[in-house]
N, C-alpha and C positions, 0 to 999 in steps of 0.2 A: 362608326356603330361601335358599340360595345361588345364584347363576346358576351352573347347571350347563350347560356347553355339549355338546350332543347332536351326535354325529358323524354323519353319514349313512352308512350302510352301504354303499351305492353309491360313495360317495366314498372310502371306505377300501378296497374292492376296485380301483377303478380306481388308485389310489395304489399298491396291492401290485403290479398288473400294470406299472405304468410303472416300478416300481423293478427288477423281475424282468427286464423287457424291456431296460432299461438294462445290466443286469450281463450279460445276453448278448450284447447289442450291443458292449459293451468287450471281452468275452471274443474275439469274433470280430475285432475290430479288432486286438487284441493279436496273434494266432496270423496274420492276414493279415501284419501287419508283419514277423512271424518270417519267414514264407514269403518275403516280398520280401528281407527281408536274406540269407536262406538261398541264394536263387538270385543274388543280386547279388555274394556274398561265397563262393560255390560251398562252402557249409557244408551236407553232406548231413543232419546231425544237426538242423539248423533245418527242413529240409523234411520230415523223418520227424517232427517233432512237429506240423507242420501236417496231415499224412497221417493222423495216430492221431486228431487232434483231429476231421478230416472224418468219419472212419468212425465216431466216437462221435456227432457231429451226424447223421448218415444213420440209424443204429440207433435213437438216441433220437426223432428226427423220425418215422420209421415207427410206433415203439410208441405215442407219443402219438397220431398220427393214428388208427391203429387203435382205441386204447383210447376215445379222446373221440368219434371219428366213428362208431364201431360203436354209440353209445349213442343217436346221433339217427337218424333215418330217411333220407329222401332226401338231405337236405342233408350228413349224416354222410357217406354214399356218395361224394358230390360230393368232400369234402373230402379223404377217405381216396385217391381215385384221383389228385386233384391233388396230393397231398403224395407220392404214389406216383411221379409223372411227375417231379415236381422233384427227388427223391431219385435217380431214374435218371440224369437229367442231370446231377446234382452227382457222382454216382458216375462218370461218364466224365471229368468234370474231374480227380476224383481217381485215376484210372488215369493221366492225364498226369503228375500230379504225382509219383505212383509211378515212373514211368519216368524223370523227371528225377531223383529221390532215387537210383534205382540207377544212373545214368549217373554222377552225381557221386560214389557210393560207389567204385565201380570205379576212377575216375579218380584218386580219394585213395589208396585202396589201391596204386595201379601208382606213384604218386609219393613214396610213404612209402620213406625209405631204411632197409633193413634192414641190422645190423651182420653182417659177414661171420665166419662162424665159424673160428675158427684151427685148424688141422689140427697134430694133436699128434704 
C-alpha cells in the first residue's frame, strides 16, 4: 500500500474557518479604508459604500446569531443577546456614518455647477 496521508477532519474544519475569517477580515479592512478615504476626500459615494456594507453586516450577524444561537440552549441565548447588543451599538455608529454621507452629499450637490439655460 502506498503511504496515504490521512488528514484530520478537525484540522480541515479549522483551516476552513481560518480562510473564511481571513476573507471577512480582508473585506472589512477594504471597506474601512474606503470609509477613511471617503471622509478624507469628502467623497459621499465611498461613505455610502461603507454604509451599505455595514447594514449588510448587521443583518447577516443577526441572522446567523439567531440561527446558530437558537440551536443551542442557554449558551445560544447568551450568544444571540450579545450579538444583538453589538449590532445595536454598531448601528449607532452607522447612523453617524449616514449623517456624514448626507452632509457630504448635500455639500457636493451645492457645489456642482449647472449650466445656465439660455432663454430663447
